C-alpha positions, 0 to 999 in steps of 0.5 A: 955078739951075735954070730951071724952077719950078711955078706955084701957084694958090689960091682960098679960095672961088669962090662969090659972090666978085668985086671987086678983092680977088678974083684968079681962077684964070685971072688968077693963071695969066696973071700967073705965065706972064707972069713966067716968060716974061719971066725965061726960066723954064719952068713945069714943072707947074701946081697949082690948088687951089680952095676952099682956105684959105691958113691951112690948111697941109696943102693937098695940092697945095701940099705936093706942090709943096714935095716936088717942090722938095725932090726936085729935080724943079723949081726953085721955086714961083711965085705971083701974089701972096704971100697965095696962098702962105700966110696964116700967118707961121709956116707961110709961113716954114717953107715958105720954109725948106724951099725954101731948104734944097732950093736952090729959091725962092719968087717972088711976081709981084705983090709983086716978091719972090724968096725966094732972096735975103735981102732977099726972104725978109725982105720976104716975112716982113713981108708974110706977117705983114700977111696973117696980121694981116688974117685975125685982123682978119676973125675979130675983127670977126666976134667983135665983131659977134656980141658986139654982137648978143648985147648987143642981144638978137639970137638968133644962130641960123638959125631961131627956136625953136618958140614964137617968131618973129624980128622985124626987129631979130633979137630973139625974140617970143613966139607963141601958142598954140605958146609955151604948148604949149612951156611945157606940154612942160616941165611934163609932162617935169618929172613924168616924161613920156617923149620919145615922149609929148611928141612926140605931144603937140606933134604933136597940138597942131600944133606942129612943129620949127623945121626944118619936119619933120612929126614930132618926134624924140627929139633934137628934144625933147632940144634943145627942153628944153635950149634956154636961149632959153626962159628969155629968153636970147640966147646964143652960146658963152660970151656970154649976155644973160639979158634978151634977150626974153620967156621962155616958162618960168621957171627953176624949170620949166626946172630941173625938166625937166632934173632929170627928164632927169638921173634917167632918164639915170642909171638907163639908164646903169647898164644901158648898161654891160652892153650890149656892142653899144651904138652898133653894133646898128641897126634893120633897119627904119629904120637908126637905132642901137638905144637901151637900155632895161630890163625886169625879169627874174623869174628873175634878180630884177633889171632887164636891158638891152634894145636897142630902136628908138625908132621916132620920128625927125624925118623920119618913123616906123619901120614895123618897129621892132626890139627884142631882149634885150641878153644874147641878141644880145650872146651870138649876135654874140660867138659869131659873131665869135670863130668868124670870128677862129678861122678861119685866113684868115677874114674878120676876119683883116684887120679887127682894128682900125678904122684906116681908119674913124679915118682917114676920121673924121680926114679929115672933121674936117679938112674941117669945120675947113677949111670953117668957116675958109673961111666965116669968112675969106671975109667972106661976111656982106657978100655973102649977108646976116646971116640966110643967113650965120648959117644957114651958120655954124651948119650948119658949126659943127654939122658940125665938132662932130659930126665931132670927137665921132665921131673922139674916140669912134672913137679911144677905141674902137679904142685897145685893139684896135690892139695886138692880133692875132687870136690875141691876141684869142682868148686874152684875150677871156674875161677882158675886161670888157663895156666892153673887148669893146665897144671891140673890137667897134667896131673889128671891126664896121661894124654889127649889123642887127636886124629885127623879129620876126614873132611876138607874142613878141620872140624868136619868129624865130631870131637867125640870121634876124633878125641881120645882122653886117657887118664893117669894109669891108662884108663880111657875116659 
């Protein structure tokens, strides 16, 4: 047997960790080095992965150590303790099988097991199952704690909603005059008030978002109107306690506000289907994505879509709000893109798909899943306290949901483009629907920035002056 091996060190999370259950990287190295010296084994290479969960199979350094064993560059992997190797029984046994097939071995110093022997593999399998059960226990304990909190009427969130404060028991208490102002927001929305109107009303009443921002954004208004805490509910996922605290609005008021939102969203949705650059066009003044609205065109005798900056965001107001007719912007960008595609060796020759962006989005999803897993498996609630723990959990869950939504959208947008070349695009483009063109544009372009016109009329400045087209990778067309 080759008398070399790689030393593998892993720590799930360093911040705030201490006690007997925590084995520092330095201690792990010492134990591995001591075993190697005692058994005449040379540690050919050290691998040290920090803030990496054992439940996550695709740890890059761990996978490279396995690959070195399979290539015959080292004789095995040595860990200080078995749970440094893996916390999933299936993944652990699969990795052990890869080592055995390569004629390599796994050694767990503290547990005294050598994976090259049948009894060693059996014992390692049993201990790995125990480690996996421990991880499940931690997660189940957390779920049980959340369930118990909801049953007690605790509001499981980092911050109480506007109009409430949280008492020492974690339950929400109505606070005036903010609560009455919030109730008025629901009533105004029910009769057709816009998000901007509601934001101005709240700010005029000196009622601000729970984040402490000085302005209300459209997203903040949306979240307020959808928050079932105002019905008196405490909720976490599918768990709900409908009588957790005093409500601010009635069910009728809540439903009326949602109905108005649905009606307006349906009206805008039909116009959005005509906008080729939806999700790509951005305001040059603030960088936010332009929204879709409608205006009546007398010549066409119908409503047409426009791109516009809402101008109101949580961090402040846009000082140079842009707006433009959708058909004019779409036609300009379409002509520029097709011209670039037709140019041999042009800037779009290598930018037909957005595979790089999809890969980056997939990486962010993996990182967000990993971070959430680390957070849940670290038992940090006993270290940092329930309030800080809940704040951190909510933030990580939100980041994961956003990353998953982004990845799903990108994959949908680029699926059509993945099978085409530049020549194909020029041939099929005239027959594509607006939705298909939009999918391709998402694959070809990073953004289309539109600046505000200096004249009284919205289109007083020529489009080449107002519009900047940026390709995937950052090249300006």
